[in-house]
C-alpha positions as CSV (number, residue, x, y, z in Angstrom):
1,M,155.1,67.5,99.8
2,L,156.4,71.4,100.1
3,L,152.7,72.6,98.9
4,L,151.1,70.4,101.6
5,I,153.3,72.3,104.1
6,L,152.1,75.5,102.7
7,V,148.5,75.0,102.6
8,A,149.1,73.1,106.3
9,N,150.6,76.5,107.5
10,R,148.3,78.9,105.2
11,A,147.9,81.1,107.9
12,K,151.7,81.0,109.6
13,Y,152.7,82.4,105.9
14,L,150.1,84.6,105.6
15,N,150.8,86.2,108.8
16,L,154.5,86.3,107.7
17,L,153.4,87.9,104.2
18,C,151.7,90.9,105.9
19,S,154.6,91.6,108.4
20,I,157.5,91.4,105.3
21,L,155.4,93.4,103.9
22,F,154.3,96.3,106.6
23,F,157.7,96.6,107.5
24,I,159.8,96.8,104.1
25,I,157.0,99.6,103.4
26,F,157.2,101.2,106.9
27,P,160.9,103.0,105.6
28,L,158.6,104.6,102.8
29,I,156.4,107.0,105.0
30,S,156.3,110.2,103.0
31,F,154.5,112.0,105.4
32,S,152.1,113.7,102.8
33,N,149.4,115.9,103.9
34,D,147.1,114.0,101.6
35,L,145.9,110.9,104.2
36,F,142.9,109.6,102.0
37,S,140.5,108.3,104.5
38,T,140.3,104.6,105.3
39,R,137.2,102.1,107.3
40,T,137.7,99.8,110.0
41,I,137.0,96.3,109.6
42,T,133.4,97.6,110.8
43,G,133.2,99.9,108.1
44,E,133.6,103.1,109.7
45,N,136.3,105.8,109.7
46,G,139.2,104.0,111.4
47,I,142.3,102.0,111.7
48,L,141.3,98.1,112.0
49,E,139.7,97.6,115.3
50,T,139.9,101.4,116.6
51,P,137.9,104.3,115.4
52,V,139.8,108.0,114.2
53,A,137.6,111.1,115.0
54,G,136.4,113.5,111.6
55,P,134.3,112.7,109.1
56,L,133.9,111.5,105.7
57,K,133.0,113.5,102.5
58,D,129.0,114.7,103.4
59,G,127.0,112.1,101.4
60,E,129.1,109.6,101.2
61,I,127.6,106.1,100.8
62,S,130.0,103.1,101.0
63,F,129.8,99.3,101.6
64,T,132.9,97.7,103.0
65,T,133.2,94.0,103.3
66,S,136.2,92.3,105.5
67,K,137.1,88.7,106.6
68,T,139.1,88.5,109.5
69,G,139.7,84.2,110.7
70,S,135.8,83.2,111.2
71,I,134.3,86.9,111.4
72,L,133.0,88.4,108.2
73,H,131.6,91.9,108.7
74,N,129.3,93.0,105.6
75,T,128.6,97.3,106.5
76,L,126.4,99.7,104.6
77,S,127.1,103.4,105.7
78,F,126.3,106.6,105.0
79,Q,127.6,110.3,106.0
80,A,124.1,111.3,106.8
81,L,125.3,114.9,107.9
82,P,128.7,116.7,107.5
83,R,129.3,115.4,111.1
84,V,126.6,112.6,111.2
85,Y,127.4,109.1,110.4
86,A,125.6,106.0,110.8
87,A,125.7,102.4,109.7
88,L,123.6,98.9,108.9
89,R,126.0,96.0,109.5
90,Y,125.4,92.3,109.0
91,T,128.3,90.0,110.7
92,G,129.1,86.5,110.6
93,I,130.6,84.9,113.2
94,G,131.9,81.7,114.8
95,D,133.5,78.4,113.6
96,K,131.8,76.5,115.8
97,K,130.2,73.6,114.1
98,Y,126.3,74.7,115.5
99,M,123.4,77.1,115.0
100,Y,124.1,78.6,111.2
101,Y,127.3,77.2,110.8
102,N,126.1,74.0,108.5
103,N,124.4,76.3,105.9
104,S,125.9,79.5,105.8
105,G,129.8,78.7,107.3
106,Y,129.3,81.0,110.4
107,T,127.9,80.0,114.0
108,Y,125.9,83.0,114.0
109,W,124.9,86.1,112.1
110,D,124.6,89.5,113.6
111,R,122.5,92.6,112.6
112,S,123.5,95.9,114.2
113,F,123.3,100.1,113.3
114,D,125.8,102.3,114.5
115,L,125.9,105.8,115.1
116,R,128.7,108.6,115.2
117,F,128.4,112.5,115.7
118,D,132.0,114.5,114.8
119,L,131.9,117.0,117.7
120,I,134.9,119.1,116.8
121,E,136.8,120.0,113.4
122,E,140.8,120.1,113.6
123,N,142.3,123.1,113.7
124,K,145.9,124.7,114.1
125,F,145.8,123.7,118.2
126,L,142.7,121.6,118.5
127,P,142.5,118.0,117.4
128,S,139.3,116.6,115.8
129,V,136.8,114.8,118.1
130,S,134.2,112.1,117.4
131,A,132.1,110.1,119.6
132,G,130.3,106.8,118.4
133,F,127.9,104.5,119.4
134,Q,128.2,100.8,117.8
135,D,125.0,97.9,117.9
136,I,123.1,100.9,119.4
137,V,120.2,99.1,117.9
138,G,120.8,95.5,117.1
139,G,121.9,92.1,118.8
140,G,124.3,93.8,121.2
141,T,127.2,91.7,120.3
142,F,129.3,94.2,118.9
143,G,128.0,97.2,121.6
144,A,130.5,99.7,122.2
145,E,131.1,103.5,122.8
146,Y,134.2,105.9,122.6
147,I,135.1,109.0,122.8
148,V,138.1,109.6,120.5
149,A,140.9,112.7,119.3
150,S,142.8,112.8,116.3
151,K,145.6,115.5,115.2
152,K,147.8,115.5,112.0
153,F,151.3,116.3,112.5
154,R,153.9,116.2,109.8
155,G,151.8,114.4,107.4
156,A,151.0,111.4,110.0
157,K,148.1,111.0,111.8
158,F,148.0,110.5,115.6
159,S,144.7,109.2,117.5
160,T,143.7,108.3,120.6
161,G,140.4,107.6,122.7
162,L,138.5,105.7,125.4
163,G,136.4,102.7,124.7
164,W,133.3,101.2,126.5
165,G,131.8,97.6,126.3
166,R,133.4,96.3,123.1
167,L,135.9,98.3,123.4
168,S,137.5,98.1,126.6
169,S,139.3,95.4,127.5
170,N,142.6,96.8,129.1
171,K,140.3,97.8,131.6
172,I,142.4,101.7,132.4
173,F,139.4,102.7,134.8
174,N,136.6,101.7,136.5
175,H,137.9,98.1,135.8
176,N,135.3,96.9,139.0
177,S,132.1,98.6,137.8
178,P,130.2,96.4,136.1
179,R,128.9,97.3,132.9
180,K,124.6,98.0,132.7
181,E,122.8,95.8,130.1
182,S,120.2,97.0,128.0
183,L,117.4,93.9,127.6
184,N,115.6,92.8,124.6
185,G,114.9,89.6,124.6
186,Y,113.2,89.9,120.5
187,G,116.7,92.0,119.5
188,G,116.1,95.1,117.2
189,G,115.3,97.6,120.0
190,L,117.3,100.7,120.9
191,K,119.4,100.2,123.9
192,Y,120.8,103.3,125.9
193,K,120.6,102.2,129.6
194,H,124.4,100.5,129.4
195,L,125.6,103.7,127.3
196,F,129.2,104.8,128.5
197,S,128.8,102.6,131.8
198,G,131.2,99.5,132.9
199,P,134.9,99.9,132.6
200,I,136.9,102.0,130.4
201,G,139.6,101.1,128.1
202,I,142.1,103.0,125.9
203,F,143.3,103.4,122.2
204,S,145.7,104.2,120.3
205,S,146.5,104.4,116.6
206,L,149.1,106.2,113.7
207,E,148.5,106.4,110.0
208,A,150.6,107.9,107.3
209,K,150.9,107.4,103.7
210,A,154.2,105.6,102.4
211,T,153.6,106.3,98.4
212,K,150.7,107.6,96.6
213,N,148.7,105.3,96.8
214,I,149.5,103.1,99.8
215,K,148.9,103.8,103.7
216,I,150.3,102.0,106.4
217,K,148.4,101.6,109.9
218,L,149.3,101.0,113.4
219,E,147.3,100.5,116.2
220,Y,146.8,99.2,120.2
221,S,143.5,98.2,120.0
222,S,141.1,97.8,123.0
223,E,139.1,95.0,121.2
224,D,137.9,92.6,124.2
225,R,137.2,89.5,121.7
226,A,136.0,87.5,124.6
227,R,132.5,89.3,123.8
228,Y,132.3,86.7,121.1
229,S,134.6,84.0,122.2
230,H,131.7,81.2,122.4
231,Y,131.3,81.2,118.8
232,I,135.1,80.5,117.8
233,E,137.3,78.2,118.7
234,N,140.5,80.1,119.6
235,I,140.8,83.7,120.4
236,S,144.2,85.6,120.3
237,N,144.4,88.2,123.3
238,N,147.4,90.3,121.4
239,N,146.3,94.1,121.0
240,I,148.8,95.0,118.7
241,N,147.7,95.6,115.2
242,Y,149.0,96.7,111.9
243,G,148.1,96.6,108.1
244,L,148.4,98.5,104.2
245,D,145.6,100.5,102.6
246,Y,145.3,100.7,98.7
247,N,143.9,103.6,97.3
248,L,143.1,102.0,94.3
249,N,141.2,104.9,92.8
250,N,138.2,107.3,94.3
251,H,136.0,104.7,95.0
252,V,137.8,101.7,95.9
253,K,140.3,101.2,98.6
254,L,141.9,97.4,99.7
255,S,143.4,96.5,102.6
256,L,145.6,93.9,103.8
257,Y,145.9,93.3,107.6
258,N,146.7,91.4,110.6
259,T,144.9,91.9,113.9
260,A,145.5,89.9,117.0
261,G,148.9,89.0,116.2
262,Q,147.4,85.5,114.3
263,E,144.9,86.8,112.4
264,I,145.3,87.8,108.4
265,G,142.3,89.9,106.9
266,M,141.4,91.3,103.8
267,Q,138.8,94.3,103.1
268,M,137.4,95.8,100.4
269,N,135.5,99.4,100.3
270,I,133.5,100.4,97.7
271,S,132.1,104.1,97.8
272,A,130.5,107.3,95.9
273,A,129.5,110.7,96.9
274,P,126.2,111.7,95.7
275,S,127.0,115.3,95.7
276,S,130.2,115.4,93.4
277,I,128.9,112.9,91.0
278,F,127.9,114.3,87.8
279,S,125.4,112.7,85.0
280,G,127.2,111.5,81.9
281,D,125.0,113.2,78.9
282,Y,127.8,113.6,76.9
283,L,125.9,112.1,73.8
284,E,123.3,114.3,74.5
285,P,122.1,116.5,71.4
286,V,123.2,119.9,71.8
287,P,120.4,122.2,72.8
288,K,119.0,124.5,69.9
289,P,119.7,128.5,71.0
290,F,117.4,130.7,72.0
291,Y,116.5,132.8,69.2
292,S,115.6,136.5,69.3
293,S,113.4,136.0,65.8
294,P,111.2,133.0,65.4
295,L,111.4,131.3,62.0
296,E,108.7,132.1,59.6
297,Q,105.3,131.6,61.0
298,N,102.6,129.2,58.6
299,S,100.5,126.4,59.1
300,R,103.3,123.9,60.5
301,T,104.2,126.1,63.2
302,I,102.6,124.4,66.0
303,P,103.3,120.6,64.7
304,N,107.1,121.7,64.5
305,L,107.1,122.8,67.6
306,I,105.4,119.3,69.0
307,E,107.6,117.7,67.0
308,G,110.8,119.3,67.8
309,L,109.6,118.5,71.4
310,K,109.2,115.2,70.6
311,Q,112.8,114.9,69.2
312,E,114.1,116.0,72.6
313,K,111.8,113.4,74.1
314,I,109.5,116.0,75.6
315,E,105.6,115.0,75.5
316,V,103.1,118.0,74.8
317,I,99.9,117.5,76.4
318,A,98.2,120.5,75.4
319,Y,98.9,124.4,74.2
320,K,97.0,127.4,74.1
321,Q,97.7,130.7,72.0
322,R,95.7,133.6,73.9
323,N,96.8,137.3,73.8
324,N,100.4,137.6,74.3
325,E,100.6,134.5,75.8
326,F,101.9,131.4,74.7
327,T,101.0,128.1,77.4
328,I,102.4,124.5,76.8
329,V,102.1,121.7,79.0
330,I,104.9,119.0,78.9
331,E,105.3,115.9,80.4
332,N,109.0,114.9,81.2
333,S,110.2,111.6,81.0
334,H,113.8,111.9,79.7
335,F,115.5,114.8,81.8
336,S,116.9,113.3,85.0
337,S,116.2,117.3,85.8
338,N,112.4,118.9,85.2
339,T,114.5,122.3,85.1
340,Q,116.6,121.1,82.0
341,A,112.9,119.7,80.7
342,I,111.8,123.5,80.9
343,G,114.7,124.9,79.3
344,R,115.0,122.9,76.4
345,T,111.3,123.3,75.9
346,L,111.7,127.6,76.0
347,R,114.5,127.3,73.5
348,L,111.9,125.3,71.3
349,M,108.9,128.0,71.4
350,S,111.6,130.8,70.7
351,V,112.3,128.9,67.6
352,Y,108.6,128.5,66.7
353,V,106.4,131.0,68.7
354,D,105.6,134.1,67.0
355,L,106.9,137.4,68.4
356,N,103.4,138.5,69.1
357,Y,103.5,136.3,72.3
358,D,105.5,137.9,74.9
359,I,104.9,135.4,77.6
360,F,106.2,132.1,77.5
361,N,104.4,129.6,80.0
362,V,105.3,126.3,80.9
363,I,103.5,123.6,82.8
364,L,104.7,120.8,84.1
365,S,102.2,117.7,84.6
366,S,102.3,113.9,85.9
367,Y,100.0,111.3,83.9
368,G,98.8,114.8,82.0
369,I,97.8,116.5,85.3
370,P,99.0,120.1,85.7
371,V,101.4,120.7,88.8
372,S,103.9,123.9,88.6
373,K,104.0,126.5,86.1
374,L,106.9,128.8,85.2
375,S,106.4,132.2,83.5
376,I,108.9,134.2,81.4
377,N,109.0,137.4,79.1
378,R,111.0,136.0,75.8
379,N,112.2,139.6,75.3
380,D,114.1,139.7,79.1
381,V,115.2,135.8,78.0
382,I,117.2,137.4,75.0
383,S,118.6,140.1,76.6
384,T,120.2,138.0,79.0
385,I,120.8,134.4,77.7
386,D,124.5,135.1,76.2
387,A,125.5,136.7,79.7
388,P,128.1,134.6,81.2
389,N,125.7,133.9,84.3
390,A,122.1,133.4,82.6
391,E,121.2,131.0,85.0
392,L,121.5,133.5,87.5
393,F,120.0,136.3,85.8
394,T,117.2,134.1,84.1
395,S,116.1,133.0,87.7
396,M,115.6,136.6,88.5
397,I,113.2,137.2,85.6
398,T,110.9,134.0,85.9
399,K,107.9,133.4,87.8
400,L,107.1,129.9,89.5
401,S,103.7,129.0,90.6
402,D,101.0,126.6,91.1
403,A,99.0,125.4,87.5
404,P,95.8,125.9,87.1
405,S,93.5,122.3,87.9
406,I,91.9,123.2,84.6
407,I,93.4,125.4,81.5
408,K,90.2,126.3,79.7
409,S,90.5,126.8,75.9
410,A,93.3,124.5,75.6
411,E,94.1,122.7,72.6
412,I,94.6,119.0,73.5
413,N,97.5,117.0,71.5
414,Q,95.7,114.6,69.3
415,D,98.9,112.8,68.6
416,R,100.2,111.9,71.5
417,S,101.4,108.1,71.9
418,K,98.8,106.1,73.7
419,F,100.5,103.0,74.2
420,S,104.3,101.9,76.0
421,W,106.2,99.1,76.5
422,S,109.3,97.6,77.5
423,V,111.2,94.3,78.1
424,L,114.3,95.1,80.5
425,P,115.8,93.0,83.1
426,Y,115.0,92.8,86.6
427,Y,116.8,91.9,89.9
428,K,115.9,91.2,94.1
429,F,117.8,90.3,96.3
430,H,116.0,88.8,99.9
431,F,118.6,90.0,102.8
432,F,119.3,88.4,106.6
433,D,118.5,84.5,106.5
434,P,120.8,83.6,108.8
435,D,120.5,79.8,107.1
436,K,121.4,82.1,103.8
437,P,122.5,85.6,103.9
438,L,121.6,86.6,100.4
439,Y,119.0,84.9,97.9
440,Y,118.9,86.5,94.2
441,D,116.4,86.9,91.7
442,F,117.1,87.8,88.0
443,G,114.8,87.2,85.0
444,P,112.8,89.5,82.4
445,R,110.4,91.9,83.0
446,V,107.6,92.7,80.7
447,K,106.0,96.3,81.2
448,F,103.1,98.0,79.1
449,G,101.0,101.0,79.8
450,Y,98.1,102.7,77.9
451,Y,96.8,105.9,78.1
452,P,93.5,106.8,76.5
453,K,93.2,110.3,78.0
454,S,95.0,112.5,80.5
455,G,94.7,111.3,84.0
456,I,93.7,108.0,83.3
457,T,96.6,104.7,83.2
458,F,96.2,101.3,82.9
459,Q,99.4,99.6,83.7
460,G,100.8,96.0,83.9
461,S,104.2,94.0,85.0
462,L,105.0,90.1,84.3
463,I,108.0,89.0,85.1
464,K,109.5,85.4,85.1
465,S,112.2,83.9,87.1
466,I,115.2,82.7,85.2
467,Y,118.4,82.6,87.4
468,T,117.2,82.2,91.1
469,T,117.5,80.9,94.4
470,F,114.4,82.6,95.8
471,N,112.9,78.8,95.6
472,E,115.1,78.2,98.7
473,I,113.8,80.4,100.8
474,K,112.8,78.7,104.2
475,R,112.0,81.4,107.0
476,G,108.5,82.0,107.7
477,T,105.7,83.2,110.0
478,K,106.8,84.8,113.4
479,G,105.4,86.8,116.4
480,N,101.4,86.8,117.1
481,L,100.0,89.1,114.9
482,P,97.9,88.0,111.5
483,K,100.5,87.1,109.4
484,V,100.0,90.1,106.1
485,R,103.6,89.9,105.7
486,T,105.9,87.4,107.2
487,N,104.6,84.6,104.6
488,L,106.4,86.5,102.3
489,K,108.3,83.3,101.6
490,N,105.3,81.4,99.8
491,Y,105.1,84.4,97.4
492,A,108.8,84.4,97.0
493,N,109.1,80.4,96.4
494,I,107.1,81.1,92.9
495,T,109.4,81.5,90.3
496,D,107.1,81.1,87.1
497,S,105.7,83.8,85.2
498,R,103.7,86.2,87.6
499,I,101.7,89.2,87.3
500,E,103.7,91.6,89.4
501,E,101.1,94.9,88.6
502,L,98.2,94.9,86.8
503,I,96.1,98.5,87.7
504,L,93.7,101.3,86.7
505,S,94.6,104.6,87.7
506,S,92.6,107.7,87.9
507,Y,94.9,111.3,88.4
508,F,93.2,114.2,89.1
509,K,93.4,117.8,90.5
510,L,90.5,119.2,92.4
511,S,92.1,122.8,92.9
512,K,95.4,124.4,92.2
513,N,96.8,123.0,95.4
514,I,94.4,119.4,95.5
515,Y,95.3,116.5,94.0
516,G,93.7,113.1,94.0
517,R,94.5,109.3,92.5
518,S,92.4,106.2,93.0
519,T,93.6,102.9,91.8
520,V,92.4,99.4,91.4
521,G,93.4,96.1,90.3
522,Y,96.5,94.1,91.3
523,L,98.3,96.0,93.5
524,E,101.9,94.5,94.6
525,Q,102.9,90.8,95.1
526,M,100.8,90.1,97.9
527,Y,97.3,92.5,97.4
528,A,95.0,93.5,95.2
529,G,91.9,95.9,95.8
530,I,91.5,99.8,95.3
531,S,93.8,102.8,96.9
532,S,92.3,106.4,97.0
533,E,94.5,109.3,97.9
534,L,94.2,113.1,98.2
535,L,97.0,115.1,98.5
536,Y,97.0,119.1,99.6
537,K,100.4,120.4,98.1
538,P,101.4,124.3,97.2
539,M,104.1,124.4,94.7
540,T,105.7,127.2,96.6
541,D,105.2,126.1,99.8
542,N,107.6,123.4,101.8
543,F,104.9,121.5,103.3
544,A,102.3,118.8,102.2
545,F,99.2,117.0,103.7
546,G,97.6,113.5,102.5
547,A,95.1,110.9,103.1
548,E,95.1,107.8,101.8
549,L,92.5,104.9,102.5
550,N,92.5,101.3,101.0
551,Y,90.4,98.1,100.4
552,V,92.3,95.3,99.8
553,K,92.5,91.5,99.6
554,G,94.9,88.8,99.7
555,R,96.2,87.7,96.4
556,E,96.8,83.9,95.7
557,F,100.4,82.4,96.2
558,K,100.9,82.2,92.4
559,Q,100.4,85.8,91.6
560,L,98.3,85.1,88.9
561,I,94.3,86.4,88.9
562,G,93.2,84.5,91.9
563,F,92.8,85.6,95.6
564,R,93.1,83.8,99.2
565,N,92.1,84.6,102.5
566,V,94.1,85.7,104.9
567,H,93.0,85.6,108.3
568,G,93.2,88.4,110.8
569,L,93.7,90.8,107.7
570,S,92.5,94.5,108.1
571,K,90.9,94.9,104.7
572,L,89.8,98.7,105.3
573,N,93.4,100.5,106.1
574,G,95.0,104.2,105.6
575,H,96.7,107.0,106.8
576,I,96.9,110.7,107.3
577,S,100.2,112.0,106.2
578,G,102.5,114.8,106.5
579,Y,105.2,116.0,104.3
580,F,108.4,118.9,105.0
581,D,110.8,119.6,102.7
582,T,113.5,120.8,105.2
583,N,115.7,123.2,102.9
584,Y,118.4,121.3,105.4
585,Y,121.0,119.8,103.3
586,D,118.4,118.3,100.7
587,Y,116.2,116.1,103.6
588,I,112.4,115.4,103.7
589,A,110.3,114.6,106.5
590,Q,107.2,112.5,106.5
591,L,105.0,111.6,109.1
592,D,101.9,109.0,108.8
593,Y,99.6,108.0,111.3
594,G,96.8,105.3,110.3
595,K,95.7,101.7,110.7
596,Y,98.4,99.1,109.1
597,L,97.9,95.9,107.5
598,A,97.7,93.7,110.0
599,G,95.3,96.3,111.9
600,D,97.9,97.6,114.4
601,K,97.5,101.8,114.4
602,G,100.9,104.0,114.7
603,Y,102.9,106.3,113.1
604,T,105.7,106.0,110.4
605,L,108.4,108.3,110.3
606,K,110.3,108.5,106.9
607,L,113.4,110.7,106.6
608,T,114.5,111.0,103.0
609,R,117.8,112.7,101.7
610,D,117.2,114.1,98.1
611,F,119.7,115.1,96.5
612,R,119.9,117.3,93.9
613,N,121.5,114.9,91.0
614,G,118.3,112.3,91.8
615,W,120.3,110.1,94.6
616,K,118.0,109.5,97.4
617,V,119.1,107.8,100.7
618,G,116.7,107.6,104.0
619,G,115.4,105.6,106.7
620,F,112.5,104.9,108.4
621,F,110.6,103.1,111.4
622,T,107.5,102.4,112.9
623,V,105.7,102.4,116.0
624,T,102.6,100.7,116.6
625,N,100.3,99.3,119.4
626,A,101.6,96.2,118.5
627,S,104.1,94.9,121.5
628,H,107.7,93.6,120.6
629,A,106.0,90.0,121.9
630,D,103.5,90.1,119.2
631,F,106.1,91.8,116.6
632,G,108.7,88.9,117.4
633,E,112.2,88.8,116.6
634,G,113.2,92.7,115.4
635,S,110.8,94.1,117.9
636,F,109.6,96.7,115.3
637,D,109.6,97.8,111.5
638,K,112.6,99.7,110.4
639,G,114.4,99.8,107.3
640,I,116.7,102.0,104.8
641,F,116.3,102.4,101.0
642,L,118.3,104.0,98.5
643,S,117.5,105.1,94.8
644,F,120.9,105.1,93.1
645,P,119.8,107.1,89.3
646,L,121.4,105.6,86.0
647,N,121.8,109.1,84.8
648,P,125.8,108.8,85.6
649,L,126.4,105.9,84.1
650,M,124.9,106.4,80.7
651,P,126.4,109.0,78.2
652,Y,122.9,110.4,77.4
653,E,119.8,111.6,79.7
654,T,117.3,109.0,81.4
655,R,115.0,109.3,84.9
656,S,115.9,105.8,85.5
657,S,117.2,104.1,88.4
658,L,117.7,101.3,90.6
659,N,115.5,101.3,93.8
660,E,116.4,98.9,96.7
661,K,114.5,98.8,100.3
662,I,116.3,97.1,102.9
663,R,114.7,95.7,106.4
664,P,116.5,93.9,108.9
665,I,113.5,91.9,109.7
666,Q,110.1,91.9,108.0
667,G,107.5,91.3,110.6
668,D,104.1,91.7,110.7
669,G,103.8,95.0,112.6
670,G,103.5,98.5,110.9
671,A,103.2,96.7,107.5
672,R,101.6,99.0,104.5
673,L,100.0,98.1,101.4
674,E,102.8,99.2,98.6
675,V,101.2,101.1,95.9
676,S,103.3,102.6,92.7
677,G,102.3,106.0,91.8
678,R,101.6,107.7,95.1
679,L,101.5,111.6,94.6
680,Y,103.8,113.2,97.0
681,P,106.8,112.1,95.0
682,L,105.0,112.7,92.2
683,I,103.7,116.4,92.8
684,N,106.7,117.7,94.6
685,D,109.0,116.5,92.2
686,K,107.6,119.4,90.4
687,S,107.5,122.0,92.9
688,K,109.4,125.6,93.3
689,N,112.0,124.3,95.7
690,N,113.1,121.4,93.3
691,I,113.3,123.1,90.5
692,R,115.0,126.2,92.0
693,K,117.5,123.3,93.4
694,T,118.5,122.1,90.1
695,W,118.3,125.9,88.0
696,P,121.8,125.6,86.9
697,K,120.7,123.1,84.4
698,I,117.9,125.3,82.8
699,W,120.0,126.0,79.5
700,R,122.0,123.1,79.4
């Protein structure tokens, strides 16, 4: 009987437990100056329902999930710049039994995008000040704007701010002024007409550390819960919220809290700052020293050099000995940094190359095509290699330039491995279906490659679903455009063995700055055909220009060797592209203009933050001549992408990574062909700017 009473009154007892914990810990406040940051239930820097001012760590990537009554928030956020924050959120709302409740457990699902700017940094006299825009792109349910100020005092942090939209429940100012509406019947559009309009609310908060790892927080909220009351049976208007945060470690934080006087919530935040994450290469072999005098020369000198580099997992493509120069062309498929591969090569050259050769030239290649060239005098290295700041001195005596398109009289390494294969697990996710917000697909992937000569590759990938829910995906086509992407479910539902990719590619170099690629075969999951590309990329400049032309045909749903007719498909499509490495917080901008698979024409803007240790985070959006009505739900194509290198998790060097592209809504407008091995990522990886960024690893 006691158990039944406890279960029936679970919410009341949890509420009581949270209150007891809060008021027991409150007297223990230590007023430490070291306040770790925590997140609101919607994922940003704040208390529970209200934000606080001040930035997170630059570059920090975070995932926050919180459950409060009948609301589930899942937020992926990124501190894009020291003073700019962005977030994508997917929220399940409601306990009323209609719409999506029976399948997902929530009445409605909402996608939203937030932006925040940290305007003033706290100092002795001034507080930190931030301004934010919540749900500025999305459905509008959680739309709000705010300006908040925060100040630390004796180890505690006090915050107060003004809120509009969802943060204006107490209507301190403009209580009779209606809020403008930014209408978009298809959702997903940018909303701006309503910004900072309508009633204004006020909110305040206090946070302080109770122990080393526990922080308490208390707020007076201006959350307007009535905005989503039509999805929820019972809504409380109590504005006092409080909670506890537990700092498990530098990457994980847990929270327990009470909101609205009756709802107990729990939250987990997982975060990582790429700029402070380093490679876990503690089992990597120690490099050889840089020899001032090489080993005795004999007929095995060059084979020994090639074998030594092979032991370092660096492949020798070709080499050349002329006058006082020794040139070697290498392919790095092991070290996360090309700079480190160059350093290992120089060390081994000092061991085996005769002293008659003063100049060492190391040429980095992609698929055997020479890209960039590093030249250095071995005698200069000998005089600086043991200095405390050897990396700095080496950078001053090194010349970086474009590699020639053809290295005349070079000796080709005939012992190169021409075959490769692997069997590894794969994963795929399918997000944002309100019937089931997450589908998954796991299984083995067999990859193989054949490389008969430099620049020629034959590659394939086969997969088989083992543990999957992709066969349950039901959402189909939408909009008025040719169904070039929204029939994805017909492909995703197939779980038998299938060809993921089967392509023959040719890479070539027309001049020292112009590269080319031609690829034919089964290019991606949905299309086969031929793709050709040219790229102009000087290694010493930050800009590049490219053009791509494709001719494609739809693949059969079974994803074997057959084809299918796709009504309205623009078989001939392509783009011209401009690339710019901004040198501003590692951002790379890309602008594409051309014709997409559905025949619509327009442009795609893509921004990538390419961290020096291999992490990549970015976003993109596409605007074409297709109307919002033609596109359907979501209005236009947009998304984010992340690349997590596996290097920090491994005890040795690797160039492998996990890559994820997330679109809130997949549409047919702005749909572009997916082709592996596009030129710019391959070539820019070996540019002067990228080598210089990772120069501290030259002698590691």
